[in-house]
C-alpha positions in Angstrom: 43.0 11.7 -6.3 41.7 8.1 -6.0 44.3 5.4 -5.6 42.7 2.8 -7.9 40.2 2.7 -10.6 37.8 1.0 -8.2 38.2 3.9 -5.8 37.7 6.4 -8.6 34.5 4.8 -9.7 32.9 5.1 -6.3 34.1 8.7 -5.9 32.6 9.5 -9.3 29.3 7.9 -8.4 29.2 9.9 -5.2 29.9 13.1 -7.2 26.7 12.3 -9.2 24.7 12.0 -5.9 24.6 8.2 -5.7 24.2 7.2 -2.1 24.0 3.4 -2.3 24.7 0.5 -4.5 22.8 -2.8 -4.4 24.9 -5.9 -5.1 26.6 -9.1 -4.3 30.3 -9.7 -4.3 32.4 -12.0 -6.4 36.0 -12.3 -7.6 35.1 -10.5 -10.8 34.6 -7.3 -8.9 37.3 -7.7 -6.2 38.8 -4.3 -7.0 35.4 -2.6 -6.6 34.6 -4.6 -3.4 37.9 -3.6 -1.8 37.3 0.0 -2.8 33.9 -0.1 -1.0 35.7 -1.0 2.2 38.0 2.1 1.9 35.2 4.8 1.8 32.1 5.9 3.6 30.2 7.9 1.0 28.4 5.1 -0.7 26.4 2.4 1.2 26.7 -1.1 -0.1 23.5 -3.1 0.3 24.3 -6.8 0.2 21.4 -8.7 -1.3 20.8 -12.5 -1.5 20.8 -12.7 -5.3 21.8 -10.4 -8.1 18.3 -10.4 -9.5 17.3 -8.9 -6.2 20.0 -6.2 -6.6 18.6 -5.2 -10.0 15.0 -5.1 -8.8 16.1 -3.0 -5.8 18.0 -0.6 -8.1 14.8 -0.4 -10.3 12.6 0.0 -7.2 14.8 2.8 -6.0 14.4 4.6 -9.3 10.6 4.0 -9.2 10.0 5.4 -5.8 12.6 8.3 -5.8 12.9 9.2 -9.5 16.7 9.0 -9.1 19.2 6.7 -10.7 19.4 3.2 -9.2 22.8 1.5 -9.3 23.5 -2.3 -9.0 26.8 -4.1 -8.9 27.5 -7.7 -9.9 30.4 -9.9 -10.6 31.4 -11.3 -14.0 29.6 -14.2 -15.8 26.7 -15.6 -13.8 26.4 -12.5 -11.6 25.9 -10.3 -14.6 23.5 -12.7 -16.1 21.3 -12.7 -13.0 20.8 -8.9 -13.3 18.9 -9.1 -16.5 15.3 -9.5 -15.4 15.5 -6.5 -13.0 17.2 -4.4 -15.6 14.6 -5.2 -18.2 11.9 -4.2 -15.7 13.6 -0.8 -15.4 14.1 -0.5 -19.2 10.5 -1.3 -20.1 9.1 1.0 -17.4 11.5 3.7 -18.5 13.4 4.1 -15.2 17.1 5.1 -14.9 19.3 2.3 -13.7 23.1 1.9 -14.1 24.6 -1.6 -13.9 28.3 -1.9 -13.0 29.7 -5.4 -13.7 33.0 -7.2 -13.6 34.7 -9.1 -16.3 37.7 -11.5 -16.7 41.2 -9.9 -16.7 41.9 -8.3 -20.1 44.6 -10.8 -21.2 42.2 -13.7 -20.7 39.3 -12.3 -22.7 38.7 -14.4 -25.8 40.4 -17.4 -24.3 37.3 -19.3 -23.0 38.3 -18.4 -19.5 36.3 -19.4 -16.4 33.1 -17.2 -16.1 34.0 -15.3 -19.3 30.8 -14.2 -21.0 30.5 -11.8 -23.9 29.0 -9.1 -21.7 28.7 -6.4 -24.3 26.5 -8.8 -26.4 24.6 -9.9 -23.3 23.7 -6.3 -22.3 23.3 -4.9 -25.8 19.6 -5.0 -25.8 18.7 -4.1 -22.2 21.4 -1.4 -22.1 21.0 -0.5 -25.8 21.6 3.3 -25.2 25.0 2.7 -23.6 27.1 -0.3 -22.7 30.9 -0.1 -22.7 34.0 -1.8 -21.4 36.6 0.1 -19.5 40.0 -1.0 -20.8 42.2 1.7 -19.4 42.1 3.9 -16.2 41.7 7.1 -18.3 38.3 5.8 -19.6 36.7 5.4 -16.2 35.7 9.1 -15.8 33.8 9.5 -19.1 32.3 6.0 -19.0 30.7 6.6 -15.6 29.7 10.2 -16.5 28.0 9.1 -19.7 26.3 6.0 -18.2 24.7 8.2 -15.5 23.9 11.1 -17.9 22.3 8.8 -20.5 20.3 6.9 -17.9 18.9 10.2 -16.5 18.3 11.8 -19.9 16.8 8.8 -21.6 15.2 7.3 -18.5 16.8 3.9 -19.3 19.3 1.3 -18.4 23.0 1.7 -19.0 26.0 -0.6 -18.2 29.7 -0.3 -17.6 31.9 -3.4 -17.6 35.2 -3.4 -15.7 37.7 -6.2 -16.3 39.1 -7.3 -12.9 42.6 -6.1 -13.5 41.5 -2.7 -14.6 39.7 -2.1 -11.3 43.0 -2.5 -9.4 45.1 -0.3 -11.7 46.1 3.2 -10.5 43.5 5.8 -11.2 44.5 8.2 -14.0 43.1 11.4 -15.4 42.6 12.0 -19.2 46.0 12.7 -20.7 45.0 15.9 -22.6 46.4 14.7 -25.9 44.5 13.9 -29.1 41.5 11.6 -28.4 41.4 12.6 -24.8 37.8 12.8 -23.3 37.0 15.4 -20.6 33.5 15.0 -19.1 31.7 16.7 -16.3 29.0 15.6 -13.8 26.6 18.5 -13.9 23.0 17.5 -15.0 19.9 19.7 -15.1 16.4 18.6 -16.2 15.1 20.5 -19.2 11.6 21.9 -19.4 10.0 20.4 -22.5 6.7 21.7 -23.8 5.0 22.0 -27.2 4.7 25.0 -29.5 1.9 27.5 -28.8 0.1 26.6 -32.1 0.1 22.9 -31.2 -1.3 23.7 -27.8 -4.1 25.8 -29.5 -4.9 22.9 -31.8 -5.2 20.6 -28.8 -7.4 23.0 -26.9 -9.7 23.4 -29.9 -10.4 19.6 -29.9 -10.8 19.5 -26.1 -13.1 22.5 -26.0 -15.3 21.0 -28.8 -15.7 17.7 -27.1 -18.9 17.0 -25.3 -17.9 13.7 -23.6 -14.2 14.0 -22.7 -12.3 11.0 -21.1 -8.8 11.3 -19.7 -6.3 8.5 -19.2 -3.1 9.1 -17.1 0.0 6.9 -16.7 3.3 7.2 -14.9 4.4 10.1 -17.1 1.8 12.3 -15.3 3.7 11.9 -12.1 4.3 15.7 -11.7 0.9 16.8 -13.0 -1.6 15.8 -10.4 -2.9 19.3 -9.8 -3.0 20.1 -13.5 -4.9 16.9 -14.3 -7.5 17.7 -11.7 -7.8 21.2 -13.0 -8.3 19.9 -16.6 -11.0 17.5 -15.4 -12.8 20.3 -13.6 -12.7 22.6 -16.6 -13.8 20.0 -19.1 -16.2 18.4 -16.6 -14.9 14.9 -17.5 -13.5 11.8 -15.7 -10.1 10.3 -15.5 -9.0 6.7 -15.6 -5.6 5.5 -14.4 -3.2 3.0 -16.0 -1.7 0.8 -13.3 1.6 2.8 -13.1 -0.4 5.9 -12.6 -2.5 4.7 -9.6 -0.7 6.9 -7.0 -0.9 10.1 -9.0 -4.5 11.0 -8.1 -6.5 10.2 -5.0 -8.9 7.3 -5.4 -11.4 9.4 -3.3 -11.9 11.8 -6.2 -15.5 11.6 -7.4 -14.5 11.7 -11.1 -11.7 9.2 -10.8 -12.9 6.0 -12.4 -9.9 4.0 -11.1 -7.9 1.5 -13.1 -8.4 0.6 -16.7 -7.9 -2.8 -18.5 -7.9 -6.3 -17.3 -7.4 -5.1 -13.8 -9.8 -2.2 -14.3 -13.2 -1.1 -13.4 -16.6 -1.0 -15.1 -16.6 2.8 -14.6 -13.5 3.2 -16.7 -14.8 0.8 -19.3 -18.1 2.7 -19.6 -16.3 6.1 -19.8 -14.0 4.9 -22.6 -16.8 3.3 -24.6 -19.0 6.5 -24.3 -16.6 9.3 -24.9 -16.2 11.4 -28.0 -12.9 13.0 -27.0 -9.9 11.3 -25.5 -6.9 12.9 -23.7 -4.0 10.5 -22.9 -1.3 11.8 -20.7 2.0 10.0 -20.0 0.8 6.5 -20.6 1.9 3.5 -22.8 -1.1 1.5 -21.6 -0.9 -1.5 -24.0 -4.4 -2.9 -24.4 -6.2 -1.0 -27.1 -9.4 -3.0 -26.7 -10.1 -1.0 -23.5 -9.6 2.4 -25.2 -12.3 4.1 -27.4 -12.8 2.3 -30.7 -10.7 3.8 -33.5 -12.7 6.7 -35.1 -15.0 7.0 -32.1 -13.1 9.8 -30.4 -10.9 12.8 -31.3 -7.6 12.3 -29.5 -5.0 14.5 -27.9 -1.9 12.8 -26.5 0.9 14.2 -24.3 4.2 12.3 -23.9 7.7 13.4 -23.3 8.9 10.6 -25.6 7.9 11.3 -29.2 8.3 7.6 -30.1 5.4 6.8 -27.8 2.9 9.1 -29.5 0.1 7.6 -31.6 1.2 4.2 -30.6 -1.9 3.0 -28.8 -4.5 5.3 -30.3 -4.2 7.6 -33.4 -3.8 11.1 -32.0 -5.3 14.0 -33.9 -2.8 16.2 -32.0 0.3 14.5 -30.6 2.1 16.8 -28.1 5.7 16.2 -27.1 6.3 17.6 -23.7 6.6 17.1 -19.9 3.1 16.5 -18.5 3.1 19.1 -15.9 4.6 21.8 -18.0 2.4 21.0 -21.0 -0.9 20.9 -19.0 0.1 24.2 -17.3 0.3 25.9 -20.7 -2.8 24.2 -22.0 -5.1 25.0 -19.1 -5.5 28.8 -19.9 -6.7 27.8 -23.4 -9.5 25.5 -22.2 -13.0 26.8 -21.8 -14.9 26.2 -18.6 -17.7 23.8 -19.3 -20.9 23.5 -17.3 -21.6 20.5 -15.2 -23.8 18.2 -17.3 -25.1 14.7 -17.8 -21.7 13.3 -18.8 -19.9 14.3 -15.6 -22.9 13.3 -13.5 -23.0 9.8 -15.1 -19.2 9.4 -14.5 -19.6 10.3 -10.8 -22.7 8.0 -10.5 -20.6 5.2 -12.0 -17.7 5.9 -9.6 -20.0 5.7 -6.6 -21.5 2.5 -7.8 -18.0 1.1 -8.5 -16.9 1.5 -4.9 -20.2 0.1 -3.6 -19.8 -2.9 -5.7 -16.2 -3.4 -4.7 -17.2 -3.3 -1.0 -19.9 -5.9 -1.6 -17.5 -8.2 -3.5 -14.8 -7.8 -0.8 -17.2 -9.0 1.9 -18.5 -12.1 0.0 -17.8 -15.3 2.0 -15.0 -17.6 0.8 -13.1 -20.6 1.9 -11.2 -19.9 4.0 -10.9 -16.2 3.3 -11.8 -13.8 0.5 -8.5 -12.1 -0.4 -10.2 -9.0 -1.7 -11.3 -8.3 1.9 -7.7 -8.1 3.1 -7.0 -5.3 0.5 -10.3 -3.5 1.1 -9.7 -3.3 4.9 -6.3 -1.6 4.6 -7.3 1.6 2.9 -8.6 3.5 6.0 -5.5 2.3 7.9 -2.8 3.3 5.5 -0.2 5.8 6.9 -0.2 9.0 4.9 3.4 8.5 3.7 3.3 4.7 3.0 5.1 3.2 0.0 2.9 0.5 -1.6 4.5 -2.3 -3.8 2.5 -4.9 -5.6 3.8 -8.0 -7.3 2.5 -9.4 -10.6 -0.4 -11.7 -10.1 -3.6 -11.6 -8.2 -2.0 -9.3 -5.6 -1.9 -6.7 -8.4 -5.5 -7.3 -9.3 -6.9 -6.8 -5.8 -4.5 -3.9 -5.1 -5.6 -2.1 -8.3 -9.3 -2.5 -7.6 -9.7 -2.4 -3.8 -7.0 -0.2 -2.3 -7.7 3.5 -2.1 -4.4 5.4 -2.6 -4.2 9.0 -1.4 -1.9 11.9 -2.2 1.6 11.6 -0.6 1.7 7.8 -1.0 4.0 6.1 -3.4 3.7 2.9 -5.4 6.1 0.6 -7.2 4.8 -2.0 -9.7 6.2 -3.9 -12.6 4.2 -2.5 -15.5 5.3 -3.3 -19.0 7.5 -6.4 -18.2 4.9 -7.6 -15.6 7.5 -9.9 -14.1 6.9 -12.0 -11.0 9.1 -11.5 -8.0 10.0 -7.8 -7.6 7.6 -6.5 -4.9 9.7 -7.4 -1.8 12.8 -6.0 -3.5 10.9 -2.8 -4.3 9.7 -2.4 -0.7 13.3 -3.0 0.6 14.6 -0.3 -1.8 12.0 2.0 -0.5 13.1 1.4 3.1 16.7 2.3 2.2 15.6 5.4 0.3 13.1 6.5 3.0 14.0 4.8 6.3 11.4 6.8 8.1 8.5 5.8 5.9 6.5 2.5 6.2 6.4 0.2 3.2 4.0 -2.6 2.3 4.5 -5.3 -0.3 1.6 -7.3 -1.6 2.9 -10.7 -3.0 1.4 -13.9 -4.2 2.8 -17.2 -2.9 4.3 -17.9 -6.3 6.3 -14.7 -6.3 7.1 -15.2 -2.6 8.6 -18.6 -3.3 10.4 -17.3 -6.4 12.4 -14.4 -4.8 10.4 -12.9 -1.8 11.7 -15.4 0.8 15.2 -14.4 0.0 14.2 -10.8 0.6 13.1 -11.7 4.1 16.7 -12.5 4.9 17.8 -9.1 3.6 15.1 -7.4 5.7 16.3 -9.3 8.8 19.9 -8.1 8.1 19.2 -4.4 7.8 15.9 -3.4 9.5 17.4 -2.3 12.8 19.1 0.7 11.0 15.7 2.0 9.7 14.2 4.9 11.6 10.7 3.3 11.1 11.1 -0.5 11.1 7.7 -1.1 9.5 8.0 -3.3 6.4 4.9 -5.4 5.9 4.9 -8.3 3.4 1.4 -9.6 2.7 1.4 -13.1 1.1 -1.7 -14.4 -0.7 -1.3 -18.0 0.3 -3.7 -19.9 -2.0 -1.2 -22.6 -3.0 -2.0 -21.9 -6.7 -0.4 -19.8 -9.4 -3.7 -18.2 -9.4 -3.5 -15.5 -12.1 -2.3 -18.1 -14.6 -5.1 -20.5 -13.6 -7.6 -17.7 -14.3 -5.9 -16.9 -17.6 -6.1 -20.5 -18.6 -9.9 -20.4 -17.9 -10.9 -17.0 -19.2 -8.5 -16.6 -22.1 -8.1 -20.1 -23.4 -11.1 -22.0 -22.1 -8.8 -24.6 -20.5 -9.3 -26.1 -17.0 -6.7 -25.5 -14.4 -3.7 -27.9 -14.8 -2.8 -29.0 -11.3 0.7 -30.2 -12.3 1.7 -26.7 -13.3 -0.4 -24.6 -11.0 -0.4 -26.2 -7.5 2.3 -24.8 -5.2 3.9 -26.2 -2.1 2.3 -25.1 1.2 4.7 -23.0 3.1 4.2 -21.4 6.5 5.4 -17.9 5.7 4.6 -16.5 9.2 6.7 -19.2 10.8 9.6 -18.5 8.4 9.4 -14.8 9.4 9.6 -15.8 13.1 12.6 -18.0 12.5 14.4 -15.0 10.9 13.6 -12.8 13.9 10.8 -10.9 12.2 7.1 -11.0 13.2 4.7 -13.5 11.6 0.9 -13.3 11.5 -1.5 -15.8 10.0 -5.0 -14.8 8.9 -7.7 -17.4 8.2 -11.0 -15.7 9.1 -12.7 -12.4 8.1 -12.7 -11.3 11.7 -8.9 -11.6 11.8 -8.3 -9.2 9.0 -8.6 -5.9 10.8 -6.6 -7.0 13.9 -3.9 -8.4 11.7 -3.5 -5.0 9.9 -3.5 -3.1 13.2 -0.8 -5.5 14.7 1.4 -5.2 11.6 1.2 -1.4 11.4 2.0 -1.2 15.1 5.0 -3.6 15.0 8.6 -2.8 15.9 10.0 -4.9 13.1 9.2 -6.2 9.6 6.0 -8.4 9.5 4.9 -11.2 7.2 1.2 -11.7 7.0 0.3 -15.1 5.8 -3.2 -14.7 4.3 -4.9 -18.1 3.7 -6.7 -17.0 0.6 -9.4 -18.7 -1.4 -8.0 -19.3 -4.9 -11.5 -19.6 -6.4 -12.7 -16.0 -5.9 -13.7 -14.9 -9.3 -11.0 -12.7 -11.0 -12.6 -11.8 -14.3 -12.8 -8.1 -15.2 -15.9 -6.4 -13.9 -16.9 -5.9 -17.6 -16.0 -9.4 -18.7 -16.6 -10.0 -22.4 -18.9 -12.7 -23.8 -15.8 -14.5 -25.0 -14.2 -14.5 -21.5 -17.4 -15.7 -19.9 -17.8 -18.4 -22.5 -14.2 -19.6 -22.0 -14.7 -19.8 -18.3 -17.7 -22.0 -18.6 -16.0 -24.2 -21.2 -13.0 -24.6 -18.8 -15.4 -25.7 -16.0 -17.2 -28.1 -18.3 -13.9 -29.6 -19.4 -13.3 -30.9 -15.9 -11.6 -28.1 -13.9 -10.8 -29.6 -10.5 -12.2 -26.5 -8.7 -15.4 -26.1 -10.8 -17.7 -26.5 -7.9 -16.0 -23.9 -5.8 -15.7 -21.5 -8.8 -19.4 -21.9 -9.6 -20.3 -21.2 -6.0 -18.2 -17.9 -6.0 -19.7 -16.9 -9.4 -23.2 -17.3 -8.1 -22.3 -15.2 -5.0 -21.0 -12.4 -7.2 -24.0 -12.5 -9.5 -26.4 -12.3 -6.5 -24.3 -9.5 -5.0 
């Protein structure tokens, strides 16, 4: 039996299979911190900031599918967790937050660092947030937090007042009101009724121009998706969170969809008469078929997500792999025809165009080239993490992901700052696998530089020390600058967009890591080779041109008009932007 509640909490987490906790100490969790020092089952990963702890817990969930756990002190520590927790909630990843609180007798007395934590976490942990007020509660609160996080694929939180953590552990009394919970959890197999599958198959069999869209929910259905596309002789587009599910080398994979997407995906969606959406909450309906254009079948394990982006004629509740496995025998084999041939032709043209764009000259370097050059060098088991910003854009369009690789991206929240934390979490979960984080300089300055200190602290314990952090150093909040131009017709605002110039390679060297600076196209390949062969984490400082055109390949008239309006209104980079635009048009 554990001696204190703090000891019991850690033992119970271990019973559930939790191997590590990401956090930062503080006097609001002294009882839990002391307990960490009395056991060896759970590794404590000390981060530099509680936001990093939450992002690492979220990243752990994204790359492993397991529950991530973060630990923070009361008041400010708990507050710092919120951004990473919302990232997990909105991308439907299981994370449990354990936070401290003032001693029980002080609550309500305006005590130092006292925050109404139940109210604070009530939205982000809406499915379960509770305060442990007696030792007998600890068992069922931890059990329910983990069970609900797993079952609902969401965030839960348990709050422990400081004095409760240090009380003697106690089992439920057995009297009236006593709660006796267990730690066994097994994933159910969820699939639709046979009649519903038959209705879906009828629509798909009748369709002449079928388009498929997959998201993160299709994570366990790669083979089934390929088989469906071969039977229906159709193409498949990928939402950003679904990038790693199918190989980018497939002749019928049109790549990404949306603002970061490809013309091949756009053309397929605009031309289809039947639409199959699998495990995706892709938000931008303007990139989907026009309403009424296509018959729709949608598959999602969460019934609340059905018919949300496009009205489904048949909305199937089910696990993607199980549902497609049952649907496949009901589908007719279609002959190869003009629709499939057109899709494959567009995919081939898409990659040819991407290669040309990546090799356009820029000042000092076209960042797209750096992403293009890594595809043939990627280790088969690499974990790829992309931050929100232009790093996401170039990663989505230029990097070819293959089976066996993993990715971690902030999807629905699209927050800046998590990529380095994701990559660090991947290194703890898979210490023998290399990890790469693609980060803009804005995100690097926001949180990534703190993550370098964490990497320096821990990398020697990893079986494979390769952690590569690529910084697009263009001294501009570049995605926002392009959004100002293309969405609002506004010129870049230097006071809000320009960033301090930091020597990221030098910073890495100071911390005992390896730093590489890339300024010329001929340096790109050697930089990748050096980083992938390094014996420690590497920071690659890519001196990127901020004026490489970042509009979608299928930019609308409105977006193009806004860009020219922004340049005409005195954008400080209008000459360089026009030069890049002319190069792309010629290409």
